[in-house]
N, C-alpha and C positions, 0 to 999 in steps of 0.2 A: 497578518491578515487571517481572519477566521475562515474556515472552510477550505483551506489550501492544501490539506492533507490528501495524499493520493494512495491508492492501493493497487497492486498488481492483480489482475483478474484473468480468468480463462473461460472460454465458452465451454459448456459441458457437452454440447452436441454440435455437429456441423451446422445444423439449421440455425443455431443462435449466433453464428459468426456474422450474420447480416445486421445484428443489433448495433445501435450506436447509443452512446451515453447522451442523455438529454439533460440540459440544453447544450452541452459542449460540442456535440456531434463527433466525439472521438469514437472511431471504430476499432475493430480488431486488426492485428497484424496478420500476415499470412499463416503464422503458426497458431493462430487462435487465441493469442494473449493480447493484453492491452494494459495501460496504466490509466485508471479512471479516478476521478475525485471520490473520496470516501464520503459519500453523501447518501441521502435517503433513497435515491433512484438505484444506486449501486447495491445497497443492502437489500432492497426490495427484490431485485433480480436474483440476488444470492438466495434469499429466503424462498423464492419460487423455483429455484433449481436450474435457472438458465445459465448462471455463471457460478464459478467457485473462486474464492479468494486464494491467492498463491502465497500470501504472507499475513501474519497477524498484526492487528493494530493494538496499541496500548492506549491507556486513558488519555495520554497527551495527544493522540491522533497520529503519532509518528510510527513508521514501520518498526517492527521488532528489532531489526538490525541497528537502528539509531538508538534504541534503548540500551544496547549493550556497550555504548560508548562510556568513557570514564565519567564518573559521577563527581569528580573534583571540580570545584568552582573554576570558572574561566580565569586564566592567569596564574593558577596555583601550580607550583612545581610538581612534576610527575614523581611518583615514588620510585626509587631505584634501589637495587641491592648493591652494597659496597663489599668488595672482596679485599681481604688483607693478606 
């Protein structure tokens, strides 16, 4: 499903904690962080300085941690070292 990528965000100032993602209405947690859809609304607030991204997105739209997973095709055996 297109547009399902999310990104962790944090309010840059206390006053921005009242913001909610539109149209999902997702607000911030008590610590000032949230997981919002990686969309135009989110990136616009980032560009305006109201929020900061807590993780990088890659071209696939997946968070950076997901990009570090094995690049072997699904079902391929994992490479292992053999000791003799």
